[in-house]
SEZA-78295 format. One record per residue (C-alpha): residue number from 1; residue in one letter; y, x, z. Coordinates in steps of 0.5 Angstrom, whole numbers, padded with zeros to 4 digits. Each point is the difference from the previous one (the first is absolute). Last residue first. Layout:
<atoms>
<k=NUM; r=A; c2=Y; c1=X; c3=Z>;
...
</atoms>
This chain:
<atoms>
<k=365; r=X; c2=-0016; c1=-0111; c3=-0157>;
<k=364; r=X; c2=-0007; c1=0000; c3=-0002>;
<k=363; r=X; c2=-0003; c1=0001; c3=0007>;
<k=362; r=X; c2=0004; c1=-0006; c3=0002>;
<k=361; r=X; c2=-0002; c1=-0005; c3=-0005>;
<k=360; r=X; c2=-0007; c1=0002; c3=0002>;
<k=359; r=X; c2=0001; c1=-0004; c3=0006>;
<k=358; r=X; c2=0001; c1=-0006; c3=-0004>;
<k=357; r=X; c2=-0006; c1=0001; c3=-0004>;
<k=356; r=X; c2=-0004; c1=0001; c3=0005>;
<k=355; r=X; c2=0002; c1=-0006; c3=0004>;
<k=354; r=X; c2=-0001; c1=-0005; c3=-0006>;
<k=353; r=X; c2=0002; c1=-0007; c3=0001>;
<k=352; r=X; c2=0007; c1=0001; c3=-0004>;
<k=351; r=X; c2=-0005; c1=0003; c3=-0005>;
<k=350; r=X; c2=-0002; c1=-0007; c3=-0002>;
<k=349; r=X; c2=0007; c1=-0002; c3=-0002>;
<k=348; r=X; c2=0002; c1=-0006; c3=0004>;
<k=347; r=X; c2=0002; c1=-0007; c3=-0003>;
<k=346; r=X; c2=0007; c1=-0002; c3=0003>;
<k=345; r=X; c2=0002; c1=-0006; c3=0004>;
<k=344; r=X; c2=0007; c1=-0003; c3=0002>;
<k=343; r=X; c2=0000; c1=-0003; c3=0007>;
<k=342; r=X; c2=0001; c1=-0008; c3=-0001>;
<k=341; r=X; c2=-0006; c1=-0002; c3=0005>;
<k=340; r=X; c2=-0002; c1=0006; c3=0004>;
<k=339; r=X; c2=-0001; c1=-0003; c3=0006>;
<k=338; r=X; c2=-0003; c1=-0006; c3=-0003>;
<k=337; r=X; c2=-0005; c1=0004; c3=-0004>;
<k=336; r=X; c2=-0002; c1=0004; c3=0007>;
<k=335; r=X; c2=-0001; c1=-0006; c3=0004>;
<k=334; r=X; c2=-0005; c1=-0003; c3=-0006>;
<k=333; r=X; c2=-0003; c1=0007; c3=0000>;
<k=332; r=X; c2=-0001; c1=0000; c3=0007>;
<k=331; r=X; c2=-0003; c1=-0007; c3=0000>;
<k=330; r=X; c2=-0005; c1=0002; c3=-0005>;
<k=329; r=X; c2=-0002; c1=0006; c3=0003>;
<k=328; r=X; c2=-0002; c1=-0004; c3=0006>;
<k=327; r=X; c2=-0001; c1=0003; c3=0007>;
<k=326; r=X; c2=0007; c1=0002; c3=0002>;
<k=325; r=X; c2=0004; c1=-0006; c3=-0002>;
<k=324; r=X; c2=0002; c1=-0002; c3=0007>;
<k=323; r=X; c2=0001; c1=0007; c3=0002>;
<k=322; r=X; c2=0004; c1=0001; c3=-0006>;
<k=321; r=X; c2=0005; c1=-0006; c3=0001>;
<k=320; r=X; c2=0001; c1=0002; c3=0007>;
<k=319; r=X; c2=0001; c1=0008; c3=-0001>;
<k=318; r=X; c2=0005; c1=-0002; c3=-0006>;
<k=317; r=X; c2=0004; c1=-0005; c3=0004>;
<k=316; r=X; c2=0001; c1=0005; c3=0006>;
<k=315; r=X; c2=0003; c1=0005; c3=-0005>;
<k=314; r=X; c2=0004; c1=-0005; c3=-0003>;
<k=313; r=X; c2=0003; c1=-0002; c3=0007>;
<k=312; r=X; c2=0001; c1=0008; c3=0000>;
<k=311; r=X; c2=0004; c1=0000; c3=-0006>;
<k=310; r=X; c2=-0002; c1=0003; c3=-0006>;
<k=309; r=X; c2=0005; c1=0005; c3=-0002>;
<k=308; r=X; c2=0004; c1=-0001; c3=-0007>;
<k=307; r=X; c2=0007; c1=0000; c3=0003>;
<k=306; r=X; c2=-0002; c1=0005; c3=0005>;
<k=305; r=X; c2=-0001; c1=0005; c3=-0006>;
<k=304; r=X; c2=0007; c1=0000; c3=-0002>;
<k=303; r=X; c2=0004; c1=-0001; c3=-0006>;
<k=302; r=X; c2=-0004; c1=-0006; c3=-0003>;
<k=301; r=X; c2=0002; c1=-0002; c3=-0007>;
<k=300; r=X; c2=-0007; c1=-0002; c3=-0002>;
<k=299; r=X; c2=0000; c1=-0006; c3=0006>;
<k=298; r=X; c2=-0005; c1=-0005; c3=-0002>;
<k=297; r=X; c2=-0005; c1=0006; c3=-0003>;
<k=296; r=X; c2=0001; c1=0004; c3=0006>;
<k=295; r=X; c2=-0002; c1=-0005; c3=0005>;
<k=294; r=X; c2=-0006; c1=-0002; c3=-0004>;
<k=293; r=X; c2=-0002; c1=0008; c3=0000>;
<k=292; r=X; c2=0001; c1=0000; c3=0007>;
<k=291; r=X; c2=-0005; c1=-0007; c3=0001>;
<k=290; r=X; c2=-0005; c1=0004; c3=-0005>;
<k=289; r=X; c2=0000; c1=0006; c3=0005>;
<k=288; r=X; c2=0000; c1=-0004; c3=0006>;
<k=287; r=X; c2=-0007; c1=-0004; c3=-0002>;
<k=286; r=X; c2=-0003; c1=0007; c3=-0003>;
<k=285; r=X; c2=0001; c1=0003; c3=0007>;
<k=284; r=X; c2=-0003; c1=-0006; c3=0004>;
<k=283; r=X; c2=-0005; c1=0000; c3=-0005>;
<k=282; r=X; c2=-0003; c1=0007; c3=0000>;
<k=281; r=X; c2=0000; c1=0000; c3=0008>;
<k=280; r=X; c2=-0003; c1=-0007; c3=0001>;
<k=279; r=X; c2=-0006; c1=0001; c3=-0005>;
<k=278; r=X; c2=-0001; c1=0007; c3=0004>;
<k=277; r=X; c2=0000; c1=-0004; c3=0006>;
<k=276; r=X; c2=-0004; c1=-0006; c3=-0003>;
<k=275; r=X; c2=-0006; c1=0004; c3=-0002>;
<k=274; r=X; c2=-0005; c1=-0006; c3=0000>;
<k=273; r=X; c2=0004; c1=-0002; c3=-0007>;
<k=272; r=X; c2=-0003; c1=0006; c3=-0003>;
<k=271; r=X; c2=0005; c1=0004; c3=-0004>;
<k=270; r=X; c2=0000; c1=-0001; c3=-0007>;
<k=269; r=X; c2=0006; c1=-0005; c3=0001>;
<k=268; r=X; c2=0004; c1=0005; c3=0003>;
<k=267; r=X; c2=0000; c1=0004; c3=-0007>;
<k=266; r=X; c2=0001; c1=-0006; c3=-0004>;
<k=265; r=X; c2=0007; c1=-0001; c3=0004>;
<k=264; r=X; c2=0002; c1=0007; c3=0000>;
<k=263; r=X; c2=-0001; c1=0000; c3=-0008>;
<k=262; r=X; c2=0005; c1=-0006; c3=0000>;
<k=261; r=X; c2=0004; c1=0004; c3=0004>;
<k=260; r=X; c2=0000; c1=0005; c3=-0005>;
<k=259; r=X; c2=0002; c1=-0005; c3=-0005>;
<k=258; r=X; c2=0006; c1=-0002; c3=0004>;
<k=257; r=X; c2=0002; c1=0007; c3=0001>;
<k=256; r=X; c2=0000; c1=0000; c3=-0008>;
<k=255; r=X; c2=0004; c1=-0006; c3=-0001>;
<k=254; r=X; c2=0005; c1=0002; c3=0006>;
<k=253; r=X; c2=0001; c1=0006; c3=-0004>;
<k=252; r=X; c2=0002; c1=-0004; c3=-0007>;
<k=251; r=X; c2=0005; c1=-0004; c3=0004>;
<k=250; r=X; c2=0003; c1=0006; c3=0003>;
<k=249; r=X; c2=0001; c1=0003; c3=-0008>;
<k=248; r=X; c2=0003; c1=-0007; c3=-0002>;
<k=247; r=X; c2=0005; c1=0000; c3=0006>;
<k=246; r=X; c2=0002; c1=0007; c3=-0001>;
<k=245; r=X; c2=0001; c1=-0001; c3=-0008>;
<k=244; r=X; c2=0003; c1=-0007; c3=0001>;
<k=243; r=X; c2=0006; c1=0003; c3=0005>;
<k=242; r=X; c2=0000; c1=-0001; c3=0007>;
<k=241; r=X; c2=-0002; c1=0007; c3=0003>;
<k=240; r=X; c2=0005; c1=0003; c3=-0005>;
<k=239; r=X; c2=0006; c1=0003; c3=0004>;
<k=238; r=X; c2=-0005; c1=0002; c3=0006>;
<k=237; r=X; c2=-0005; c1=0002; c3=-0004>;
<k=236; r=X; c2=0004; c1=0006; c3=-0003>;
<k=235; r=X; c2=-0006; c1=0005; c3=0001>;
<k=234; r=X; c2=-0005; c1=-0005; c3=-0003>;
<k=233; r=X; c2=0004; c1=0001; c3=-0007>;
<k=232; r=X; c2=-0004; c1=-0005; c3=-0005>;
<k=231; r=X; c2=-0002; c1=0003; c3=-0006>;
<k=230; r=X; c2=-0007; c1=0000; c3=0001>;
<k=229; r=X; c2=-0001; c1=-0006; c3=-0005>;
<k=228; r=X; c2=0005; c1=-0004; c3=0004>;
<k=227; r=X; c2=-0004; c1=0001; c3=0007>;
<k=226; r=X; c2=-0007; c1=0001; c3=0000>;
<k=225; r=X; c2=0000; c1=0007; c3=-0002>;
<k=224; r=X; c2=0004; c1=0002; c3=0005>;
<k=223; r=X; c2=-0006; c1=-0001; c3=0006>;
<k=222; r=X; c2=0003; c1=-0002; c3=0007>;
<k=221; r=X; c2=-0002; c1=0005; c3=0005>;
<k=220; r=X; c2=0008; c1=0002; c3=0002>;
<k=219; r=X; c2=0002; c1=0005; c3=0005>;
<k=218; r=X; c2=0006; c1=0003; c3=0003>;
<k=217; r=X; c2=-0002; c1=-0003; c3=0007>;
<k=216; r=X; c2=0006; c1=-0005; c3=0000>;
<k=215; r=X; c2=-0004; c1=-0002; c3=-0007>;
<k=214; r=X; c2=-0006; c1=-0001; c3=0004>;
<k=213; r=X; c2=0003; c1=-0006; c3=0004>;
<k=212; r=X; c2=0003; c1=-0003; c3=-0006>;
<k=211; r=X; c2=-0007; c1=0000; c3=-0004>;
<k=210; r=X; c2=-0004; c1=-0002; c3=0006>;
<k=209; r=X; c2=-0003; c1=-0007; c3=-0002>;
<k=208; r=X; c2=-0001; c1=0003; c3=-0007>;
<k=207; r=X; c2=-0004; c1=0006; c3=0003>;
<k=206; r=X; c2=-0003; c1=-0004; c3=0006>;
<k=205; r=X; c2=-0003; c1=-0005; c3=-0005>;
<k=204; r=X; c2=-0002; c1=0006; c3=-0005>;
<k=203; r=X; c2=-0004; c1=0003; c3=0006>;
<k=202; r=X; c2=-0004; c1=-0006; c3=0002>;
<k=201; r=X; c2=-0002; c1=-0001; c3=-0008>;
<k=200; r=X; c2=-0001; c1=0007; c3=-0001>;
<k=199; r=X; c2=-0005; c1=0000; c3=0006>;
<k=198; r=X; c2=-0004; c1=-0006; c3=-0002>;
<k=197; r=X; c2=0000; c1=0003; c3=-0007>;
<k=196; r=X; c2=-0003; c1=0006; c3=0003>;
<k=195; r=X; c2=-0005; c1=-0004; c3=0004>;
<k=194; r=X; c2=-0002; c1=-0004; c3=-0006>;
<k=193; r=X; c2=-0003; c1=0006; c3=-0004>;
<k=192; r=X; c2=-0004; c1=0002; c3=0007>;
<k=191; r=X; c2=-0002; c1=-0007; c3=0001>;
<k=190; r=X; c2=-0003; c1=-0001; c3=-0007>;
<k=189; r=X; c2=-0004; c1=0007; c3=0000>;
<k=188; r=X; c2=-0002; c1=-0002; c3=0007>;
<k=187; r=X; c2=-0002; c1=-0007; c3=-0001>;
<k=186; r=X; c2=-0008; c1=0001; c3=0002>;
<k=185; r=X; c2=0002; c1=0004; c3=0006>;
<k=184; r=X; c2=0003; c1=-0006; c3=0003>;
<k=183; r=X; c2=-0006; c1=-0002; c3=0003>;
<k=182; r=X; c2=0001; c1=0007; c3=0004>;
<k=181; r=X; c2=0005; c1=-0003; c3=0004>;
<k=180; r=X; c2=0003; c1=0005; c3=0005>;
<k=179; r=X; c2=-0001; c1=0006; c3=-0004>;
<k=178; r=X; c2=0003; c1=-0004; c3=-0006>;
<k=177; r=X; c2=0006; c1=-0002; c3=0004>;
<k=176; r=X; c2=0001; c1=0007; c3=0001>;
<k=175; r=X; c2=0000; c1=0002; c3=-0007>;
<k=174; r=X; c2=0004; c1=-0006; c3=-0002>;
<k=173; r=X; c2=0005; c1=0002; c3=0005>;
<k=172; r=X; c2=0000; c1=0007; c3=-0003>;
<k=171; r=X; c2=0001; c1=-0002; c3=-0007>;
<k=170; r=X; c2=0006; c1=-0005; c3=0002>;
<k=169; r=X; c2=0003; c1=0006; c3=0004>;
<k=168; r=X; c2=0000; c1=0004; c3=-0007>;
<k=167; r=X; c2=0003; c1=-0006; c3=-0003>;
<k=166; r=X; c2=0006; c1=0000; c3=0005>;
<k=165; r=X; c2=0004; c1=0007; c3=0000>;
<k=164; r=X; c2=-0003; c1=0004; c3=-0006>;
<k=163; r=X; c2=-0002; c1=-0006; c3=-0004>;
<k=162; r=X; c2=0007; c1=-0003; c3=0001>;
<k=161; r=X; c2=0003; c1=0006; c3=-0003>;
<k=160; r=X; c2=-0005; c1=0000; c3=-0006>;
<k=159; r=X; c2=0001; c1=-0007; c3=-0001>;
<k=158; r=X; c2=0008; c1=0001; c3=-0001>;
<k=157; r=X; c2=-0002; c1=0006; c3=-0004>;
<k=156; r=X; c2=-0004; c1=-0005; c3=-0005>;
<k=155; r=X; c2=0006; c1=-0005; c3=0001>;
<k=154; r=X; c2=0005; c1=0005; c3=-0003>;
<k=153; r=X; c2=0004; c1=0006; c3=0001>;
<k=152; r=X; c2=0002; c1=-0001; c3=0007>;
<k=151; r=X; c2=0007; c1=-0001; c3=0003>;
<k=150; r=X; c2=0006; c1=0003; c3=-0002>;
<k=149; r=X; c2=0002; c1=-0001; c3=0008>;
<k=148; r=X; c2=-0004; c1=0006; c3=0002>;
<k=147; r=X; c2=-0007; c1=0002; c3=0002>;
<k=146; r=X; c2=-0002; c1=0007; c3=-0002>;
<k=145; r=X; c2=-0003; c1=0002; c3=0007>;
<k=144; r=X; c2=-0003; c1=-0007; c3=0002>;
<k=143; r=X; c2=-0003; c1=0000; c3=-0007>;
<k=142; r=X; c2=-0004; c1=0006; c3=0001>;
<k=141; r=X; c2=0000; c1=0000; c3=0007>;
<k=140; r=X; c2=-0005; c1=-0006; c3=0000>;
<k=139; r=X; c2=-0005; c1=0002; c3=-0005>;
<k=138; r=X; c2=-0004; c1=0006; c3=0004>;
<k=137; r=X; c2=0002; c1=-0002; c3=0007>;
<k=136; r=X; c2=-0003; c1=-0007; c3=-0002>;
<k=135; r=X; c2=-0006; c1=0002; c3=-0003>;
<k=134; r=X; c2=-0002; c1=0005; c3=0006>;
<k=133; r=X; c2=0002; c1=-0006; c3=0005>;
<k=132; r=X; c2=-0005; c1=-0005; c3=-0004>;
<k=131; r=X; c2=-0005; c1=0005; c3=-0001>;
<k=130; r=X; c2=-0001; c1=0002; c3=0007>;
<k=129; r=X; c2=0000; c1=-0008; c3=0002>;
<k=128; r=X; c2=-0006; c1=-0001; c3=-0004>;
<k=127; r=X; c2=-0003; c1=0006; c3=0002>;
<k=126; r=X; c2=0001; c1=-0002; c3=0007>;
<k=125; r=X; c2=-0003; c1=-0006; c3=-0001>;
<k=124; r=X; c2=-0006; c1=0003; c3=-0003>;
<k=123; r=X; c2=-0001; c1=0005; c3=0005>;
<k=122; r=X; c2=0000; c1=-0005; c3=0006>;
<k=121; r=X; c2=0006; c1=-0001; c3=0004>;
<k=120; r=X; c2=0001; c1=0005; c3=0006>;
<k=119; r=X; c2=0004; c1=0005; c3=-0004>;
<k=118; r=X; c2=0006; c1=-0006; c3=-0001>;
<k=117; r=X; c2=0000; c1=-0001; c3=0007>;
<k=116; r=X; c2=0001; c1=0007; c3=0002>;
<k=115; r=X; c2=0005; c1=0000; c3=-0006>;
<k=114; r=X; c2=0005; c1=-0005; c3=0003>;
<k=113; r=X; c2=0000; c1=0003; c3=0007>;
<k=112; r=X; c2=0002; c1=0007; c3=-0003>;
<k=111; r=X; c2=0005; c1=-0003; c3=-0004>;
<k=110; r=X; c2=0004; c1=-0002; c3=0006>;
<k=109; r=X; c2=0006; c1=0004; c3=-0001>;
<k=108; r=X; c2=0000; c1=-0003; c3=-0007>;
<k=107; r=X; c2=-0001; c1=-0007; c3=0002>;
<k=106; r=X; c2=0006; c1=0001; c3=0006>;
<k=105; r=X; c2=0005; c1=0002; c3=-0006>;
<k=104; r=X; c2=-0002; c1=-0006; c3=-0004>;
<k=103; r=X; c2=0001; c1=-0005; c3=0006>;
<k=102; r=X; c2=0007; c1=0003; c3=0001>;
<k=101; r=X; c2=0002; c1=0000; c3=-0007>;
<k=100; r=X; c2=0001; c1=0006; c3=-0004>;
<k=99; r=X; c2=0008; c1=0001; c3=-0002>;
<k=98; r=X; c2=0000; c1=0004; c3=0006>;
<k=97; r=X; c2=-0003; c1=0006; c3=-0004>;
<k=96; r=X; c2=-0007; c1=0002; c3=0001>;
<k=95; r=X; c2=-0001; c1=0008; c3=0001>;
<k=94; r=X; c2=-0002; c1=-0001; c3=0007>;
<k=93; r=X; c2=-0006; c1=-0004; c3=-0002>;
<k=92; r=X; c2=-0003; c1=0004; c3=-0005>;
<k=91; r=X; c2=-0002; c1=0006; c3=0004>;
<k=90; r=X; c2=-0003; c1=-0004; c3=0006>;
<k=89; r=X; c2=-0003; c1=-0005; c3=-0005>;
<k=88; r=X; c2=-0004; c1=0005; c3=-0004>;
<k=87; r=X; c2=-0002; c1=0005; c3=0006>;
<k=86; r=X; c2=-0003; c1=-0006; c3=0003>;
<k=85; r=X; c2=-0004; c1=-0003; c3=-0006>;
<k=84; r=X; c2=-0005; c1=0006; c3=0000>;
<k=83; r=X; c2=-0001; c1=0002; c3=-0007>;
<k=82; r=X; c2=-0007; c1=-0001; c3=-0005>;
<k=81; r=X; c2=-0001; c1=-0007; c3=0003>;
<k=80; r=X; c2=0001; c1=-0004; c3=-0007>;
<k=79; r=X; c2=0006; c1=-0003; c3=0003>;
<k=78; r=X; c2=0003; c1=0006; c3=0003>;
<k=77; r=X; c2=-0001; c1=0003; c3=-0007>;
<k=76; r=X; c2=0004; c1=-0005; c3=-0003>;
<k=75; r=X; c2=0005; c1=0001; c3=0005>;
<k=74; r=X; c2=0001; c1=0007; c3=-0002>;
<k=73; r=X; c2=0001; c1=-0001; c3=-0007>;
<k=72; r=X; c2=0005; c1=-0006; c3=0002>;
<k=71; r=X; c2=0003; c1=0005; c3=0005>;
<k=70; r=X; c2=0001; c1=0005; c3=-0006>;
<k=69; r=X; c2=0002; c1=-0004; c3=-0005>;
<k=68; r=X; c2=0006; c1=-0003; c3=0005>;
<k=67; r=X; c2=0002; c1=0006; c3=0002>;
<k=66; r=X; c2=0001; c1=0003; c3=-0007>;
<k=65; r=X; c2=0004; c1=-0007; c3=-0002>;
<k=64; r=X; c2=0005; c1=0001; c3=0005>;
<k=63; r=X; c2=-0001; c1=-0004; c3=0007>;
<k=62; r=X; c2=0006; c1=-0003; c3=0004>;
<k=61; r=X; c2=0000; c1=-0006; c3=-0005>;
<k=60; r=X; c2=-0006; c1=-0002; c3=0002>;
<k=59; r=X; c2=-0004; c1=-0005; c3=-0005>;
<k=58; r=X; c2=-0006; c1=0005; c3=-0002>;
<k=57; r=X; c2=-0002; c1=0002; c3=0007>;
<k=56; r=X; c2=0001; c1=-0008; c3=0002>;
<k=55; r=X; c2=-0004; c1=-0002; c3=-0005>;
<k=54; r=X; c2=-0006; c1=0004; c3=0001>;
<k=53; r=X; c2=0000; c1=-0002; c3=0007>;
<k=52; r=X; c2=0000; c1=-0007; c3=-0002>;
<k=51; r=X; c2=-0006; c1=0001; c3=-0004>;
<k=50; r=X; c2=-0004; c1=0002; c3=0006>;
<k=49; r=X; c2=0003; c1=-0005; c3=0004>;
<k=48; r=X; c2=-0002; c1=-0005; c3=-0006>;
<k=47; r=X; c2=-0007; c1=0003; c3=0000>;
<k=46; r=X; c2=-0001; c1=-0001; c3=0008>;
<k=45; r=X; c2=0002; c1=-0007; c3=0000>;
<k=44; r=X; c2=-0005; c1=-0001; c3=-0006>;
<k=43; r=X; c2=-0006; c1=0003; c3=0004>;
<k=42; r=X; c2=0002; c1=-0003; c3=0007>;
<k=41; r=X; c2=0001; c1=-0007; c3=-0004>;
<k=40; r=X; c2=-0007; c1=0001; c3=-0003>;
<k=39; r=X; c2=-0003; c1=0001; c3=0007>;
<k=38; r=X; c2=0003; c1=-0006; c3=0002>;
<k=37; r=X; c2=-0001; c1=-0005; c3=-0006>;
<k=36; r=X; c2=0007; c1=-0001; c3=-0003>;
<k=35; r=X; c2=0005; c1=-0004; c3=0003>;
<k=34; r=X; c2=0003; c1=0005; c3=0004>;
<k=33; r=X; c2=0002; c1=0004; c3=-0007>;
<k=32; r=X; c2=0005; c1=-0006; c3=-0002>;
<k=31; r=X; c2=0005; c1=0000; c3=0005>;
<k=30; r=X; c2=0001; c1=0007; c3=0002>;
<k=29; r=X; c2=-0001; c1=0001; c3=-0008>;
<k=28; r=X; c2=0007; c1=-0004; c3=-0001>;
<k=27; r=X; c2=0004; c1=0003; c3=0006>;
<k=26; r=X; c2=-0002; c1=0007; c3=-0002>;
<k=25; r=X; c2=0002; c1=0007; c3=0004>;
<k=24; r=X; c2=0002; c1=-0003; c3=0007>;
<k=23; r=X; c2=-0006; c1=-0006; c3=-0001>;
<k=22; r=X; c2=-0005; c1=0006; c3=-0001>;
<k=21; r=X; c2=0002; c1=0004; c3=0006>;
<k=20; r=X; c2=-0004; c1=-0004; c3=0005>;
<k=19; r=X; c2=-0006; c1=-0001; c3=-0004>;
<k=18; r=X; c2=0000; c1=0008; c3=-0002>;
<k=17; r=X; c2=0001; c1=0002; c3=0007>;
<k=16; r=X; c2=-0006; c1=-0005; c3=0003>;
<k=15; r=X; c2=-0005; c1=0003; c3=-0004>;
<k=14; r=X; c2=0002; c1=0007; c3=0002>;
<k=13; r=X; c2=0000; c1=-0003; c3=0007>;
<k=12; r=X; c2=-0007; c1=-0002; c3=-0001>;
<k=11; r=X; c2=-0002; c1=0008; c3=-0001>;
<k=10; r=X; c2=-0004; c1=0001; c3=-0006>;
<k=9; r=X; c2=-0008; c1=0001; c3=0002>;
<k=8; r=X; c2=-0002; c1=-0004; c3=-0006>;
<k=7; r=X; c2=-0003; c1=-0005; c3=0005>;
<k=6; r=X; c2=0007; c1=-0001; c3=0003>;
<k=5; r=X; c2=0003; c1=0005; c3=0005>;
<k=4; r=X; c2=0002; c1=-0002; c3=0007>;
<k=3; r=X; c2=0004; c1=0006; c3=0004>;
<k=2; r=X; c2=-0003; c1=0001; c3=0007>;
<k=1; r=X; c2=0005; c1=0003; c3=0005>;
</atoms>
């Protein structure tokens, strides 16, 4: 039997696998990634799956910290091509607990297929993916393994956390966009700054939406410093979530997230209008995040993520509106202003756009 391969020598079945597994591990990215240009969509799908493998290792309660560090280190070597993927997957899969979702377990078991796709990319693409995995595996555990209901110290620590789980992904995507569209190279420095902000805006939106879901996992990613001069007890949030101090702090965080999403919009407007797929990919994420912030702002006393989740009808409306305004920066700015109307807005400190500083905070801990 002849096995079909791509021009890079990768089995077509490997590309089919990553396309098939994506909806099982992320409905959101299964919606947005396919709008990218085909080649770029393949690379971004692969990048997301690599990040998901790292996440699965870190999140599984069946692995102790030593095992997590061991498999993270090995996974980095696998991505770099310094270790075969088959033994890595064969040793990790049996150790996963029954808390791991079936799609995530399947992904771990099929790591070799994902890695074959990774190794079929250009060296520049592989470098972008490898750096992202390396940085994420270095920073994410420091926060995940020290999580508690006490929350984080301040906005800078929150920004550092967001960088390791989302900002570095924004930097990777930017590298891939620059490779796809060399015309963007003249905007490299600005886009790299805005990419960190873009990632933080999306991650902060998730943090605010998932406050109560995270608490069920004994985690709180809110910064204590914004609540009642830092004296607010986040460990007793169930008893105080309707207090003026909490509402004031929540609105401040909404304002910070809103400001980051404005930077995300600026980022998107730098992308040439002919790159409709990349613009859609960015604008859909921005639109859904802004609408989520608006729902939280209207219902600050919510007690479940379901109460502030954007409906499927709203998702469809966002996609439709974005498609209509895609070719006009002026139009998408007007739509953004309308969607964000009434949201608090905070002026961002320049260091919040500095990925090196945010990463450096971890080294100083």
